[in-house]
Residue, then its C-alpha position, 0 to 999 in steps of 0.5 A: m532468481i526470485d527469493i522471498s525478499r522480493l515478494i510482498s505479502h499483500r494485506f497478509r492475504g492467505f496467512s489468516n481468515y481476514e486480510n489486514s489483520i494482526a493474526g495475518l501479520n503475525a503469521a506472515l512474520d512467523f513465516g519469514v516474509q521480508q516485505v508486508e503491505f497493509d492499508i490505512r483508513v482514518t475514522a471520523c474520530g481520527t483513528p487510523l485503522i488497518y483496512h483497504d476499502e473506503h467502506a465496510k459492512d456491519a453484522l447486518g450487512r449494512s455498508h458504512m463509510i470508514c470516515d463516518v464511523m467512530a472507532v469506539n463503535r467497531a465492536n458494536l457494528g460487528g461484521v467486518f468492523a470487528h476484525m479491523p485493528t488500529a494502526e497503533a495495535l498493528f505497529a505494536a505487534i510488529a515492534a514486538h515480533e522477532n522478525t525485525s528485518c521485514k520491510l513495512l509498506i504502509d499504503m495510506k488511503d487518506a491524506g492529511f493524517e501523516d503527522m499522526l502516523y509518523a509519530l506512531i511509527r517513531a514511537n515504535n522505532l519502526q521508521e527505518r523499516v517503512i516504505w510510505v506507499s500511496w495513490l495520493p501524491e498529497t500524502l507522499y508530499a506531506v511525508h517528505d516534508l516530515d522526513p526528506s529521507a523517507k522512502l516514498c512509493l507512488s502507486h499509479w496507473c501507467q495506462s489509461p484506466n478502463d471504464i470499470t476502474r473509473k466507475v469506482h475511482a476518481v481518476y486524476t491525470a498527470k500533465n505532461g507526465e508531471i504531478a505537481r503538489p495538489d492544492r488540497r491537503y485533506v483526502h478523507g473517504e475517497r477512492s482515487g488515484w493518478f493516471v500517468d501516461g507512461t512514467l512519471r516526470g519532474a520533481f516529484r519523480r526525484m523524490l521517489h524510492s519506488v513505484c507500484v503499477p498494475q501488472d497488466m499495464v507494466t512494460r519493459s520500457l517503463v521499468e527501464s526508465y525508472h531503473r535509470d533513476n534507481i527507482r524500484v518497480s513493483t507490480f500487483s498482484y500475483i497468485d502463481w509462480d508461472y505468471i511471476r516468472d514470465h514477468e520476471n523474464r519479460f520485464k525485470i520487475d523488482d518486487y511482486f505483490i502476492d495474493n496467495k500464500m501458496v506462492f510463499d509455500q512454493i519458494t525453492 
């Protein structure tokens, strides 16, 4: 049976007019959602913002890289920037909410800022609820250095990404299924990820609590392989129950990223 504890509200989509917003967060928590996922990008001044893409449009429709923007200028830029909360504000909203059982999947889109994020999490006493998610092994290795007991989730392609994906992402390829610690320490303003042909191997795999893979790439053998090492598997993203139930029967996935509030409304 799939209950609400196995559904992940993906960027709080459908719970408010804007994804990755405090209004959406509060609505999801009010509903009783037990897992929420949100993204963090870092500005030019080092302020972590809750946003997915590496760029966003201002009130005049002009695109700006998040890594080039000063956080203090968000209101003046307007447009999408006017709705971007800081991580500090979002964490404070979570800490103040009575839904204290909801897990927090924090998807870090930039690397090299883990000390700051970890400090903000601890300042709000949220560390026991956090699962650190990233497509960047750099940031997961860094979090592990800070806290070897931290729950880490690697997002990765488990089949070769298509040309459309490769056009907008820098795609790195694991060697013999292994991802050694990359030489670079900072990743700022990049859209990238790793292709692992099947399941991850090696020391990095043993650090992981879970993995997240695209729902059109998941296989039963991949899930079974990860489960043998007690690594949970989640897939993204879903908008209806028929597809979720089909994947539950075929693949035995642990958790499902949800892009449609109707899925939560229809829980039986």
